[in-house]
C-alpha positions in Angstrom: -75.3 -51.1 3.8 -75.7 -50.1 0.2 -78.5 -47.6 0.4 -75.6 -44.7 0.4 -74.6 -46.3 -2.6 -77.7 -46.1 -4.5 -78.7 -42.6 -3.0 -75.5 -41.3 -4.5 -76.2 -43.3 -7.8 -79.6 -41.7 -8.1 -78.5 -38.3 -7.5 -75.6 -38.6 -10.3 -78.6 -39.8 -12.6 -80.7 -36.9 -12.1 -78.3 -34.4 -12.1 -76.7 -36.4 -15.4 -80.2 -36.1 -16.9 -80.9 -32.6 -16.2 -77.3 -31.4 -17.4 -77.7 -33.7 -20.3 -81.2 -31.7 -21.3 -79.5 -28.7 -21.0 -76.9 -29.3 -23.2 -78.3 -30.4 -25.6 -80.8 -27.3 -25.7 -77.4 -25.2 -26.0 -75.8 -27.5 -28.9 -78.8 -27.4 -30.8 -79.2 -24.0 -30.9 -75.7 -23.7 -32.2 -75.9 -26.1 -34.6 -78.9 -24.3 -36.0 -77.3 -20.8 -36.3 -73.9 -21.8 -37.3 -71.6 -24.7 -39.0 -69.6 -26.4 -36.5 -66.1 -27.7 -38.1 -63.7 -30.1 -36.3 -60.4 -28.2 -36.5 -56.9 -29.9 -36.5 -56.1 -32.4 -33.5 -53.3 -31.8 -31.2 -52.5 -34.9 -28.9 -53.7 -33.9 -25.3 -55.7 -30.6 -26.2 -59.0 -32.9 -27.0 -60.9 -32.8 -30.3 -61.9 -29.1 -31.1 -65.5 -27.9 -32.8 -65.7 -24.4 -33.9 -68.1 -22.5 -35.7 -67.2 -20.7 -39.3 -67.0 -17.1 -37.2 -65.4 -18.7 -34.3 -68.2 -17.4 -32.2 -68.4 -20.6 -30.9 -66.7 -23.5 -29.5 -67.0 -26.9 -28.3 -64.1 -29.3 -26.9 -64.3 -33.0 -26.1 -61.3 -34.5 -24.1 -60.2 -37.0 -22.0 -57.3 -38.8 -20.1 -56.6 -42.4 -18.1 -54.0 -42.4 -15.1 -53.1 -45.7 -13.9 -51.8 -46.3 -10.5 -49.5 -48.5 -8.5 -48.9 -47.9 -4.9 -47.2 -50.3 -2.1 -47.2 -49.3 1.1 -44.9 -50.9 4.3 -45.2 -50.2 7.8 -42.2 -50.0 11.0 -43.0 -49.5 14.2 -40.8 -47.5 16.9 -41.2 -50.5 19.1 -39.2 -53.7 18.1 -41.5 -55.7 20.0 -43.8 -55.0 16.7 -43.3 -55.7 13.3 -45.2 -55.7 10.1 -43.4 -57.4 7.2 -46.1 -57.2 5.0 -45.9 -54.6 1.8 -49.2 -53.7 0.6 -49.7 -53.7 -2.9 -52.5 -52.6 -5.2 -53.3 -51.4 -8.8 -56.2 -49.3 -9.8 -57.3 -47.1 -12.2 -56.9 -43.6 -10.5 -58.8 -41.4 -12.4 -61.0 -41.8 -16.5 -62.3 -38.7 -16.9 -64.3 -37.2 -19.8 -65.1 -33.5 -20.3 -67.3 -31.4 -22.5 -67.0 -28.2 -22.6 -67.9 -25.3 -25.1 -68.4 -21.4 -24.9 -70.4 -19.1 -27.2 -68.9 -15.5 -27.4 -72.1 -14.1 -28.4 -74.4 -13.9 -26.0 -71.5 -14.9 -23.6 -72.6 -18.9 -22.4 -70.4 -21.3 -21.7 -70.4 -24.9 -19.9 -68.8 -28.0 -18.8 -69.4 -31.4 -18.0 -67.0 -34.0 -16.7 -67.5 -37.5 -15.2 -65.0 -39.6 -13.7 -65.2 -43.5 -14.8 -63.1 -44.9 -12.4 -65.0 -44.0 -9.5 -62.6 -43.1 -7.3 -62.8 -43.7 -3.2 -63.8 -40.0 -1.0 -60.7 -41.5 1.4 -58.3 -40.9 -1.1 -59.0 -37.0 -1.6 -61.5 -37.5 -4.7 -64.9 -37.7 -5.3 -66.7 -41.1 -4.9 -69.2 -39.9 -7.5 -69.4 -40.4 -11.3 -70.3 -37.0 -11.9 -67.8 -34.3 -11.2 -68.6 -30.8 -13.1 -71.9 -29.6 -14.3 -72.2 -25.9 -14.8 -73.3 -23.2 -17.2 -71.6 -19.7 -16.9 -72.8 -16.7 -18.0 -70.2 -13.7 -18.8 -71.7 -10.2 -18.0 -68.4 -8.7 -19.5 -65.0 -9.7 -20.0 -64.8 -8.7 -15.9 -67.7 -10.6 -14.3 -68.9 -14.0 -15.0 -71.5 -16.2 -13.1 -71.6 -20.0 -12.5 -74.2 -21.9 -11.6 -74.2 -25.6 -11.3 -71.7 -28.1 -9.7 -67.9 -27.1 -9.9 -64.5 -27.0 -7.7 -65.2 -25.0 -5.1 -62.3 -21.8 -4.9 -62.8 -21.9 -1.2 -60.3 -24.8 -1.0 -56.6 -24.5 -1.2 -55.0 -23.2 -4.6 -54.0 -26.9 -5.6 -57.9 -28.3 -5.9 -57.8 -25.5 -8.9 -55.4 -26.9 -10.7 -56.1 -29.5 -13.3 -55.8 -33.2 -11.9 -53.9 -34.6 -15.3 -51.0 -31.4 -14.2 -50.3 -32.8 -10.6 -46.2 -32.5 -10.3 -46.8 -35.8 -8.0 -48.9 -38.8 -8.5 -51.4 -37.6 -5.6 -52.6 -34.4 -4.0 -51.0 -33.6 -0.9 -52.7 -34.7 2.5 -53.4 -31.1 3.3 -56.0 -31.3 0.6 -57.7 -34.7 1.3 -57.6 -33.5 4.9 -59.7 -30.3 4.6 -61.1 -29.5 0.8 -64.4 -30.2 -0.1 -63.5 -30.6 -3.6 -66.7 -29.5 -5.3 -70.0 -28.0 -4.5 -73.1 -27.0 -6.3 -74.5 -23.2 -5.9 -73.4 -19.9 -7.9 -70.5 -18.8 -8.1 -69.5 -15.4 -9.1 -65.7 -14.4 -10.5 -64.1 -11.2 -11.2 -61.1 -10.4 -12.9 -59.9 -6.7 -13.0 -56.6 -4.9 -13.7 -54.8 -2.8 -11.6 -52.0 -0.6 -13.3 -50.0 -1.7 -16.3 -49.5 -5.5 -14.9 -51.1 -6.3 -11.6 -54.3 -8.3 -12.0 -56.9 -9.1 -8.9 -59.2 -12.3 -9.0 -62.0 -11.9 -6.4 -64.4 -14.7 -5.9 -67.7 -15.2 -4.3 -69.6 -18.2 -3.7 -73.2 -19.5 -1.9 -73.0 -23.3 -2.1 -75.0 -26.8 -0.5 -72.0 -26.6 1.6 -72.8 -30.2 1.5 -69.9 -31.5 -1.2 -71.0 -33.0 -4.9 -74.0 -34.6 -6.3 -76.2 -33.7 -3.4 -79.7 -33.2 -4.4 -81.7 -34.9 -1.6 -82.9 -33.3 1.8 -80.5 -30.7 3.4 -80.1 -30.6 7.2 -78.0 -27.4 7.5 -77.8 -24.2 5.9 -76.0 -22.8 3.2 -72.0 -22.4 3.0 -70.8 -18.5 2.2 -67.2 -18.5 0.7 -64.9 -16.0 -0.5 -61.4 -16.1 -2.4 -59.2 -13.2 -3.9 -56.0 -13.8 -5.6 -53.5 -11.1 -6.4 -51.2 -11.6 -9.2 -49.1 -8.2 -8.9 -46.9 -9.2 -11.9 -49.7 -10.1 -14.4 -51.3 -13.6 -15.4 -49.3 -17.0 -16.0 -49.1 -18.1 -19.5 -50.7 -20.8 -21.1 -53.2 -21.1 -17.9 -50.3 -21.6 -15.6 -52.3 -20.6 -12.7 -54.3 -24.0 -12.9 -51.3 -26.3 -13.7 -48.6 -27.3 -11.2 -45.7 -27.8 -13.9 -43.8 -24.9 -15.3 -44.4 -26.5 -18.5 -44.1 -23.3 -20.6 -41.1 -22.1 -18.6 -42.2 -18.3 -17.9 -40.1 -16.1 -19.2 -40.4 -13.4 -16.2 -41.0 -14.0 -12.6 -44.7 -14.6 -11.8 -46.2 -15.2 -8.6 -50.0 -15.3 -7.1 -51.1 -14.8 -3.4 -54.5 -16.0 -2.5 -56.7 -15.7 0.7 -59.8 -17.7 1.2 -62.4 -18.2 3.6 -66.0 -20.3 4.4 -68.7 -20.8 6.7 -70.8 -23.6 6.6 -73.9 -23.2 8.4 -75.4 -26.1 10.0 -72.4 -28.8 8.7 -73.3 -32.6 8.5 -70.2 -34.0 8.0 -66.5 -34.2 8.9 -65.4 -31.3 6.6 -68.5 -30.1 4.5 -67.9 -33.4 1.4 -71.3 -35.1 2.5 -75.0 -34.4 3.8 -76.4 -36.1 6.5 -73.2 -38.2 7.3 -73.1 -36.5 11.4 -76.6 -35.3 12.6 -77.7 -34.0 16.1 -81.2 -33.2 17.9 -82.3 -30.9 20.6 -84.8 -31.6 23.4 -87.6 -30.9 20.6 -86.5 -33.4 18.1 -85.1 -30.7 15.9 -82.1 -31.0 14.3 -79.2 -28.7 15.6 -76.0 -28.8 13.6 -72.7 -27.4 14.1 -71.1 -24.5 12.1 -67.7 -25.1 10.1 -65.0 -22.2 9.6 -62.4 -22.8 7.2 -59.9 -20.1 6.5 -56.2 -20.2 4.5 -53.9 -18.4 2.4 -51.6 -19.5 -1.0 -48.6 -18.7 -3.0 -47.9 -19.7 -6.1 -44.4 -18.8 -8.3 -43.1 -19.8 -11.5 -39.8 -19.0 -13.5 -37.9 -21.0 -16.2 -39.1 -24.0 -15.1 -38.9 -23.7 -11.7 -42.4 -23.9 -9.6 -43.4 -23.3 -6.0 -46.7 -23.6 -4.3 -47.3 -22.6 -0.4 -50.9 -23.5 1.5 -51.8 -22.9 4.7 -55.3 -23.7 6.1 -57.5 -23.9 9.5 -60.1 -24.6 10.5 -62.5 -24.3 13.8 -66.2 -25.4 14.6 -68.8 -23.5 16.5 -71.1 -25.8 18.6 -75.0 -24.7 19.4 -75.5 -25.2 23.2 -78.8 -26.9 23.0 -77.5 -30.5 21.3 -78.9 -33.1 23.6 -78.8 -36.1 21.2 -76.7 -37.9 18.5 -78.3 -39.3 15.5 -76.8 -43.3 15.1 -76.2 -44.9 11.5 -79.5 -46.5 11.9 -81.6 -43.4 12.8 -81.9 -44.1 16.3 -80.9 -41.5 18.6 -79.2 -41.8 21.9 -78.4 -39.2 24.8 -74.6 -40.3 25.8 -71.7 -38.7 24.4 -68.3 -39.7 25.6 -66.0 -37.0 27.0 -69.0 -34.1 26.8 -71.1 -33.3 24.0 -68.5 -30.4 22.8 -65.4 -32.7 22.7 -67.4 -35.7 20.8 -68.9 -33.5 18.5 -65.1 -32.2 17.6 -63.9 -35.8 17.7 -65.7 -36.0 14.7 -64.8 -33.5 12.7 -61.5 -32.5 10.8 -60.4 -29.6 13.1 -56.9 -28.2 13.2 -54.4 -26.5 10.6 -52.1 -27.8 7.8 -49.2 -26.6 6.0 -48.0 -27.9 2.2 -44.8 -26.5 0.5 -44.2 -28.1 -2.7 -41.3 -27.2 -5.3 -40.1 -28.7 -8.4 -38.0 -27.9 -11.5 -38.4 -29.1 -15.2 -35.9 -29.6 -17.1 -35.6 -28.6 -21.1 -35.5 -32.4 -21.5 -39.2 -32.5 -19.7 -37.9 -34.6 -17.0 -39.2 -32.9 -13.9 -37.5 -33.3 -10.0 -40.4 -32.5 -7.3 -40.2 -32.5 -3.3 -42.9 -31.9 -1.2 -43.1 -31.3 2.8 -46.6 -31.6 4.3 -47.4 -30.9 8.0 -50.8 -31.3 9.8 -51.7 -30.1 13.1 -54.6 -31.6 14.8 -56.9 -30.3 17.4 -56.8 -32.1 20.8 -60.4 -33.2 19.5 -60.3 -34.0 16.3 -61.4 -36.5 13.5 -57.5 -35.9 12.5 -56.5 -38.2 15.5 -58.3 -41.3 14.1 -55.3 -43.7 13.5 -57.3 -45.4 11.1 -57.5 -42.9 8.7 -54.9 -40.2 9.9 -52.9 -39.5 13.0 -50.2 -39.0 10.4 -49.0 -35.5 10.7 -45.7 -35.4 8.9 -45.2 -36.1 5.0 -42.1 -36.0 3.0 -42.2 -37.3 -0.7 -39.6 -36.6 -3.6 -41.0 -37.6 -7.4 -39.5 -37.8 -10.5 -41.5 -37.7 -14.0 -40.8 -37.7 -17.5 -43.2 -35.7 -19.7 -43.1 -36.9 -23.7 -45.0 -33.8 -24.8 -45.5 -30.2 -23.4 -49.6 -30.7 -23.2 -49.5 -33.7 -21.0 -50.7 -35.9 -22.9 -48.0 -38.7 -21.8 -46.5 -38.7 -18.7 -44.8 -41.4 -16.0 -44.3 -40.1 -12.3 -42.6 -41.8 -9.6 -42.3 -40.3 -6.1 -41.6 -42.0 -2.7 -43.0 -40.7 0.6 -42.3 -41.1 4.0 -45.0 -40.6 6.9 -43.5 -39.6 10.2 -44.8 -38.5 13.7 -47.7 -41.4 13.0 -49.5 -43.3 15.2 -50.3 -46.7 13.2 -52.4 -49.7 13.9 -50.9 -53.3 13.6 -52.5 -56.2 12.1 -54.4 -56.8 15.6 -55.9 -53.4 15.9 -53.6 -52.2 18.6 -52.0 -48.5 18.5 -48.7 -48.0 18.1 -45.9 -44.9 17.1 -44.3 -45.5 14.0 -43.9 -44.5 10.3 -44.9 -45.2 6.7 -43.1 -45.7 3.4 -44.9 -44.8 0.2 -44.0 -45.8 -3.3 -46.6 -44.9 -6.1 -45.8 -45.3 -10.0 -48.6 -43.8 -12.1 -48.8 -43.9 -16.0 -51.1 -41.0 -17.8 -52.8 -40.7 -21.3 -54.6 -38.1 -23.0 -56.2 -37.3 -26.1 
């Protein structure tokens, strides 16, 4: 039962060693060629070291988030009662990030770890290693990145920093469909059209198995693309990558995003793992389904108001030669409840989802936010599993207090009402009902 944990740990350690060696090489080169000086420290912006000629810069920053969560359940049937309130405290995120860049010859890197070891079921990674990549700027318009990072083929919320979220948790759309981070090659572009408009095309080829994966790859590659269109120019102070309009955009700014990916030979529910779900044909060879995901996004900001809208749709393409399924213990079986196709679909995240959230930041740095998330699972989909999903409508209200404009300290509270849900009671039986979720989070950054 501990094999998956130790395999993940070994993968983390190996990648940490490889990336640490690369970082050591670049930093030794920079130290030999230039004198690094500690700049003025601003809480929340990290420790900044820069060379005397500003050619080389490295930044060490981090933050911690402590979360309290309380859930209660109410069933539609008067004969089913659950008066319990399920509470938990935990360190939601404890992150350290080392990043740097060198203008000449144009290298950059990022190394980030999470010491909280979040559960993958909460829409985050289960490993300590988050980012480990090195980039090279061919010019001001084109950049190539190799390593592990957030994939641009997820919904736009995943391109926004976790310490800048409007609410204590990301939307259920993210946890249902996103692969979060992947290992591969990423090509980013930035081109100006006319006086203001900017387009940002992105292409990537990844392992298609999520993060921290360097073991045997059972499937093929994942091919993805995204294009972000900013008709009125870029957002101020990296506003595209932060949810709250902290800088209070002086003129309206908005972005339209389109994304898609095709995962060849997927071996997990949504492409966040490797070898979790396997099938074979009559020859004993692995035969795996292909997974298509596409979506669109919209982001708008103006004078403290922000609006995010996201849509995601997934489909699966099943080969016709699958005759066996691989059990968790490695043995095979030829039985497929409901037929081969329906059985395979029932183990994958198939369907569509819509997420809309908006908020307004007062000049006093109080923020009032709201979110609506609607999931629409296919007839055969793991999203119908009542133990983890089968909750389709989420209504959330939130209130946040920011003590500084750089996310150094903040306190956030939210209430979520989950409707259209099939919930298991204490004996394991399934009934229609709803959930009530209260969250309180405190963030401190340096």
